N, C-alpha and C positions, 0 to 999 in steps of 0.2 A: 247111888251117891252116898251109900254107906263107905263106901272107898275113901271118902274125904274122913270122916270118922277113923277109919279102921288104919288109915295112913299116920294120923294124927297120935293115935296111941302106941303103933307100934313104934316112931321115931321119940315121942316121949320118954318110952320105958327102954329104948336102947334093943329092942328085939330086931327092930332094923335101925341100923346108924344112921344111913343118909340115903337119899333118893337116885343113888347109885348103885345101890346093894344089888346085886344079881341072884336070882333065884332059878335053879336049873329047870327043865322042861321034865315033866314028870313020865315023858313018855306015852302019856295016853293022847289020843286024838280028840280034838276038842274043835278048833277051825283055824286054818293055816295061821292067821295073823297071832294066835296064842301059842301055837306050837314051836315055841323056842325059848331060849333062854332070855330073858330080859331083867330089866333093873326097874326100879319102883317107879320111877319118870314114865318109861315106857310103858308100863302097866297101866297105870294111872291114865296117860293119855288113850289107851285103847280098851280099857276097861275089860282088863284082862283076869277073868273070874278065879283060873287055875291059880294063879300068883297069888292073889288077894286070902284065897282060901288059905294058902299055906302060910302067910301073914299073920291069919286068925288063930290057926295051929300054934303058931309061934308065941302069939299074947296068950293063947289057954283061957279058960272058960273065966276062971274065977276073975282073973285081973280084968279080963274085957268087960265083965259084970261089972266090977267096980267103978271103972271109968265110964260106963253106961250110966248107971246110977248117980255118979258124981256131975256129969256131964247133964244129965234129966233129959237125956236123950229118947224122944217119943216115948213108946211105952215101956221102954227099958229092957225087954223081954227078951230072955234066949232060951226059948222053949223048945229048941230042938238041937243039933249037932252043932260045935262052936264055928265050923267051916259052911255051915249054910242059913244058919238062923236068919239072915238078913235077904235070904232070896225065895224065901217061902211062905211070904207073908205074916209071919208070925211077930215082927217088928214093925211097928205102925210109926209114922210121923205125919203131921200136918204142916201144909203150906206156910202156916206162921210159924211152928216151929223152926223150919227150914229157913226163913227169912231171920230170925234172929241168930242162928247159928252163923249164917254168911256175914251178918253186922258185927257179930265179935270175931267172927276169923279175921275179918279185912283187917280191923282195928287190933288185929291181935291181943284180946281180951278174954279168950278163953282159958281153962286150965290148965292147959298145957303149956310148955316153955316156949320161949319166942322164938327160938330157932326152927322148933318144928313146926310151929304156924308158919312162919316164913319160908319153908319149904313147901308145904301144902298149897300156900298162896302162889308160890312161882309155877307151881306143876299145873295151877287152874287157867293159867294166861294162855289164851286162844288167839287172841288178834291183836295185834300191836301196830298200829301205824299213826300217821300224825295227827289225827282228828280224834281217835278214843283209843282204849282198852277195852277188851273183852274177855271177862275169865268167868267159866262156868265148868260144872260138872254135869254129865248127864246122868241118865238111870233108866232102865227098861225092866219090867216082869210083867208078869201074868197074873191079872185080877182071878179070884176064884171061879168068876164065870164064863173063865176063858179070855176077856178081851185084855188085849196088850195095852200096861199102863205107861205113859212116860213121864220122865222128870228133867228138867233142868233147872239148874240153882246158881246163882252166881250174882256178877254185879258189871257195868259199865262205869268205866271214866272219860268224861269230857271235861276239859278244863279245868283239871284239879278238883272236879267235883265228882262223886261216886254215887252212884245209884243202884238199886239191890233190885233182885228179883226171884221169885222162885213161880215158877209154871210146871203145872200136871196136866196132862191130856188122857185121855182115854179114847180108845177106837172101837167100835162093834165090828171092825173087820179085823177075823182073827189073825189074818196076815198083812196088817198093814205095817210098813217101813218106818217104825218109829225112829229111827236113827235119823231121816230125812224129814219126818212131818214135826216133830219136835223144836228141831232147829228153825225151820223155816216159820214156824205160829211165831215162835221168841222173834227172831229177826224182823217179821213182819209188822208187829207189835210194839218193837222197838224204832222201826222206822216211821212207822203213824204217829210216834210221840216227839220223833223229832230228832231221832240220835243219829248216830255214824257221820255226822256232817261237821261235827265239832263246833258245834253254835249253842250246847245247853249251856 
């Protein structure tokens, strides 16, 4: 989920001017979906790590640190390389902190300019129909014990009301398909609470 903050910092500082800015594929084999030129909107949608590693390099360690401190983002630590510190368990954030971030992002109350927050807001919108709008960003990592960790953070809007969520789940199955699991759990909870029917 750090791609949310990485995007905000890049857009606010002008390192990436808009979500249509293309970063060329580095030519290295990662996975098929990532191995091509793409813009920020596409990279955000498919969580393209190489794209956001280049974004972080363009931001630079000193600038990144200033904004992590100003935002009070999690532990605020950059203890490894600028293009991998959010991938190696050295930067940590709680679910409560994520929830606060989501609320401030939705209401555009973060320390970044309004345009940057509007762009990231729009990139987070995943489902939009007559009954609801569902916006979220996923995250996937591996804990020190080898267990996969899944995040999904965002909000759902129904009848002009917004409800925020942050979800963190861990599996003891090291081969678990966290992509499917985390979204199924989230939607199951929201459905149980009466969402998706436009009645909230």
